[in-house]
Structures are given as structure tokens and as C-alpha cells.
VOGU-3710 file (C-alpha; in Angstrom, 3 decimals, decimal comma):
1> xxxxxxxxxx> 12,270/17,771/16,699  12,731/19,453/19,919  10,556/17,352/22,178  8,648/19,421/24,797  6,017/16,865/25,556  5,850/15,491/29,097  7,166/12,061/29,875  3,697/10,967/30,910  2,350/12,016/27,582  5,004/10,359/25,557
11> xxxxxxxxxx> 4,489/7,077/27,346  0,900/7,283/26,708  1,305/7,952/23,037  3,626/4,978/22,653  0,902/2,825/24,148  -1,135/3,321/21,080  1,757/3,615/18,465  1,488/0,051/16,957  -2,236/-0,607/16,986  -2,991/3,040/16,186
21> xxxxxxxxxx> -0,790/3,018/13,096  -2,251/-0,183/12,017  -5,670/1,150/12,406  -5,076/4,364/10,697  -3,836/2,370/7,556  -7,101/0,446/7,731  -9,265/3,598/8,031  -7,383/5,103/4,949  -8,232/2,188/2,852  -11,887/2,186/3,969
31> xxxxxxxxxx> -12,708/5,770/3,167  -13,752/6,716/-0,187  -12,122/9,610/-1,987  -13,802/12,947/-2,619  -14,676/16,166/-0,812  -15,914/16,119/2,741  -18,596/17,906/4,644  -19,640/17,841/8,348  -22,841/18,723/10,248  -21,764/19,090/13,872
41> xxxxxxxxxx> -25,307/19,415/15,192  -26,098/15,903/14,077  -22,598/14,459/14,496  -22,287/13,553/10,948  -19,396/13,453/8,478  -19,686/12,746/4,658  -17,059/11,892/2,217  -17,321/10,320/-1,197  -20,955/9,123/-0,498  -20,184/7,562/2,816
51> xxxxxxxxxx> -21,859/9,032/5,998  -20,289/8,461/9,359  -21,117/9,462/12,884  -18,131/11,476/14,265  -16,940/13,388/17,344  -14,792/16,416/17,232  -11,452/15,615/18,851  -9,733/19,031/18,526  -8,645/22,010/16,291  -5,278/23,033/15,317
61> xxxxxxxxxx> -4,614/26,739/14,731  -1,614/26,733/12,361  -0,948/30,404/12,603  -0,987/30,583/16,415  0,566/27,093/16,672  -1,880/26,101/19,295  -4,058/23,033/19,809  -7,510/23,179/21,538  -9,386/20,041/22,584  -13,082/19,785/21,355
71> xxxxxxxxxx> -14,502/19,517/24,700  -12,806/22,861/25,576  -14,097/24,801/22,617  -16,726/27,241/23,945  -18,860/26,746/20,981  -19,076/22,948/21,452  -18,726/22,594/25,341  -21,347/20,147/26,542  -22,695/19,222/23,077  -23,179/15,681/21,875
81> xxxxxxxxxx> -20,480/16,117/19,162  -17,836/16,381/21,879  -19,175/13,704/24,391  -16,841/11,061/23,232  -13,671/13,365/23,533  -14,624/14,375/27,033  -13,043/11,120/28,115  -9,681/12,288/26,995  -9,845/15,124/29,474  -11,007/12,923/32,387
91> xxxxxxxxxx> -8,151/10,336/31,513  -5,647/13,118/31,452  -6,691/14,309/34,939  -6,798/10,806/36,372  -3,309/9,873/35,035  -1,456/13,075/35,400  -0,972/13,853/31,746  -1,116/17,691/31,519  -1,424/17,798/27,599  -4,618/15,722/27,718
101> xxxxxxxxxx> -6,133/17,736/30,700  -5,328/21,308/29,505  -7,832/23,039/27,344  -5,237/24,333/25,006  -1,648/23,060/24,207  0,840/25,695/23,084  2,886/24,075/20,244  4,984/27,234/19,330  8,073/25,801/21,128  8,292/22,840/18,814
111> xxxxxxxxxx> 10,578/22,532/15,840  7,662/20,917/14,018  4,325/22,126/15,524  2,299/20,401/12,652  3,818/16,909/13,655  3,133/17,718/17,408  -0,647/18,419/16,494  -0,691/15,007/14,843  0,773/13,442/18,025  -1,906/15,051/20,110
121> xxxxxxxxxx> -4,606/13,828/17,723  -3,065/10,303/17,582  -2,905/10,060/21,315  -6,527/11,401/21,854  -7,670/8,839/19,347  -5,885/6,122/21,396  -7,217/7,262/24,710  -10,894/7,394/23,310  -10,207/3,918/21,662  -11,510/5,278/18,513
131> xxxxxxxxxx> -10,903/3,517/15,155  -8,694/6,195/13,787  -8,972/10,108/13,239  -9,641/12,336/10,301  -7,845/15,700/9,996  -9,230/18,209/7,534  -8,765/21,846/6,630  -11,777/23,782/8,068  -10,643/27,255/7,038  -7,532/29,396/6,357
141> xxxxxxxxxx> -4,868/28,083/8,872  -7,314/25,952/10,888  -7,291/22,165/10,856  -10,141/20,157/12,591  -9,718/16,667/13,832  -12,693/14,129/13,990  -12,950/10,677/15,615  -15,017/8,181/13,837  -17,777/7,069/16,225  -19,442/4,566/13,894
151> xxxxxxxxxx> -19,576/0,688/13,678  -19,155/0,941/9,924  -15,548/1,517/10,409  -13,649/-1,710/10,554  -11,121/-2,345/13,276  -7,685/-3,818/12,700  -7,288/-7,343/13,927  -4,159/-8,910/15,357  -2,610/-11,000/12,602  0,302/-13,238/13,592
161> xxxxxxxxxx> 1,804/-13,160/10,267  1,967/-9,297/10,097  2,629/-8,854/13,765  6,373/-8,139/13,466  5,909/-5,612/10,810  3,247/-3,930/12,905  5,281/-3,706/16,107  8,366/-2,481/14,247  6,425/0,068/12,416  4,838/1,246/15,671
171> xxxxxxxxxx> 8,142/1,334/17,560  9,635/3,619/14,824  6,661/6,171/14,857  7,564/8,073/17,915  10,870/6,397/19,099  10,677/6,972/22,661  9,972/3,572/24,316  9,690/0,456/22,263  8,720/-1,779/25,266  5,790/0,478/25,980
181> xxxxxxxxxx> 4,723/0,205/22,223  4,718/-3,686/22,576  2,891/-3,634/25,845  0,372/-1,252/24,711  -0,278/-3,234/21,523  -0,993/-6,511/23,540  -3,056/-4,655/26,094  -5,188/-3,197/23,279  -5,930/-6,662/21,839  -6,447/-8,192/25,264
191> xxxxxxxxxx> -3,573/-10,506/24,900  -1,759/-11,578/28,234  1,983/-10,941/28,306  4,936/-10,795/30,725  8,358/-9,240/30,866  11,218/-11,724/31,025  14,605/-9,922/31,269  15,152/-8,100/27,945  12,122/-9,633/26,223  8,334/-9,519/26,276
201> xxxxxxxxxx> 6,557/-12,867/25,912  2,957/-13,296/24,883  0,610/-16,084/23,944  -2,086/-15,298/21,311  -5,720/-16,665/21,614  -4,998/-19,461/18,889  -2,030/-20,647/20,991  0,657/-18,947/18,894  3,689/-17,855/20,967  5,218/-14,378/20,490
211> xxxxxxxxxx> 8,597/-13,247/21,801  9,831/-9,678/21,345  13,428/-9,059/22,173  15,084/-5,610/22,924  18,769/-4,480/22,648  20,696/-2,630/25,357  19,298/0,598/23,902  15,830/-0,580/24,457  15,049/-1,083/20,662  13,360/-4,059/19,216
221> xxxxxxxxxx> 15,930/-6,600/18,250  13,606/-9,133/16,905  10,049/-10,543/16,945  9,567/-14,166/16,952  6,142/-15,531/16,201  5,545/-19,355/16,387  2,389/-19,650/14,431  0,420/-22,869/14,912  -0,458/-24,732/11,697  -3,853/-24,241/10,331
//
């Protein structure tokens, strides 16, 4: 698709690509099927008999092809239901990421505005360190995105055995900077890491060694995990 996001936004999105994709998969398996309802005044979301505390991340107008952050919505500004997502705006200003600091983001110039909206939701989820996001149709042409803000939602752990798959999946999600994906994954899980030439080396808490190599185009060329026995 024609990429009109800023470099700063893309690098931020990549930081969350691997752990975020892993977390969304876990959230999907956790949520029961069934219709959903939300009561914004009490920050509650119900689906299939499960009730969660949520925040409103943003809304996507599919007809106007525009995104509005929850904290910018006049009907919710200052309300408890957007308190969590106000951190996205602050982070955007502090780090010079215009898409996170603007009240609205025009997506009409994208070849695929729907995918662009998902990228905004995904990145907002990452900045807020939420355990996933939920996108639901809230009316003709309007999609609302919620962030779970509830300890019931499990968080994906770093598993040495599945680490190569998780990193490769994350690197293929956006495809802008694979090294940023790897660094962001280790940062999220609090794993010390260092860059050595064309590779990133990390040591997990259990002592397992991880080495991620990159080719001349910056793509992941291999993920080696030396898992300790037991």
C-alpha cells in the first residue's frame, strides 16, 4: 500500500510488532464468542458472558476514512473511559510522532485505509502497553476500538521454543525495520540485548542465549536459540 505514515510512526509501530502480534493471538483465544455490548460510563465491555474493564482507544470513520483518538472525542474528553489512552497523546508529543499526537488522522490518501486504521490501533495498543485491542462495528460505517484494561486478560510470555516464529511473524507484519522489531520485543520483555555487527544478541533470564542475524537488506536471516536443558 502507499505508505504515508511518518518514519517516526513506523519505527514506533515496529517496536510492538512481535510482542503485539503474539499478544493479540492470545487475546483472541481468551475471548469467548458471542455478541458484544459496552457501557462506556462504567468502562465495561461484555462478550459471551465475559465482562472486562476497557478504555476507548479510538474510532474509525469508514466513509470519511479518518481516525479519531478516544481522548480527542468531544463526547469522551476527560472521561475515565479514555484516561488510559491519554498516554498515547502524551507519548506522541514527547517523541515527535505526529500520528499519535494529532486529534484526527486523515487516512484517505492510503491505498488501504482500513489497514492503516488497524496500524493506528495496533500502535496505540503498544504505546499504552495494553494486552491487545478490540475492534467492533458500532454503527453504519463506524468502527470503535477498545483497549482491555483488566487483569483477567492473560499476557503472552517469552517462550524460547517459539521465539523464532514470534520474531519472524512480527518482522513480516509491517516490513519496515526488522531490527527494530527484535529490539522492541526484547525491550518489552525486559531482556538485555546488544548489537554486534549484523546481529542482535540477547541472554534470557533462564540463561538461554539468543542470536538474531540480519542479511544485507536488513531482513532476519536466522534466529538461533541455545535453550538450556530442563
